[in-house]
N, C-alpha and C positions, 0 to 999 in steps of 0.2 A: 503494500499502500504506499502511496506517493502521498505524503504530508508537508502540508504547504500554510506558513503562518500569516496571518495579514493585517497588517497594522493600521486599525481605523483610527483616522485625525478628526473625525466627526461627530456628532450623536449616531449617525448610521449608515446602512449604503445598502442600497436597492437591490434586491438578492441579483437580478438578472444583469447589473452594473460589475458586480460581483465578482460575477465568474467570466465576464473582459478586461476586468485586470487584471484578475490572475494566472491569463492569458488559456484557461477551459472552454475559450471561443471567441473568434474574431469580433463581435462586433454585440452590442447590446441585446439587438433583433435576434440573433444568434442564441442569445441567453436565454431571451423569452421561450423560445422555441424547446430549448432543454426543459426549463421548468417548465412547460406546459408540458411536455413528453410522460413528465412522472418520475423523470429518471433523478432526481433533483429530494436529497433529503436535509431537513435543515435541524439538527439535535436529536435525528433517531427517525423523523417521522416526513413522509413525503409533505414535498408542500410545493401546491400549485398555485399559490398568487407569485406572478412576475414581479411586482416591483415590491414584494415583502421585506420590510424595515429588516436589515440582519443589523444588530448592538452586539458590542464586547464580550463576548463567553460565550457569545453560540458556536457551535462547530454544522460545518457544512459539508455535505459528502454527494461527489458524482463520481461513479464506476469505483475504480479503486484508488480515489483523489478523495483525501478529509483536510480540508480548510478549517483552522481553526483562527477565530478571529480573536486577536488580543487588542487590549487600548493603547493608542498611541499617547505622543506626548500633548495633542490637542493644541499645537503653535499654529493651527491656520486661526484663531480667536475662538472656534466653537466653545 
């Protein structure tokens, strides 16, 4: 299993955008298609909301990839 750590520097990131930022898809639209297909899990549960708000502490799974969202330093003013 590939493990990815994503540093969140704001309050949340939309699920489809997270998939794009970590490189699991080429665009936010492709991320929405992945979510709609039922292949994405958030905290172990299937997630079908494409723009679900992902916050620090959550774990996202797609196939053999596991993304752990960790809090960032918040230097963007959020």
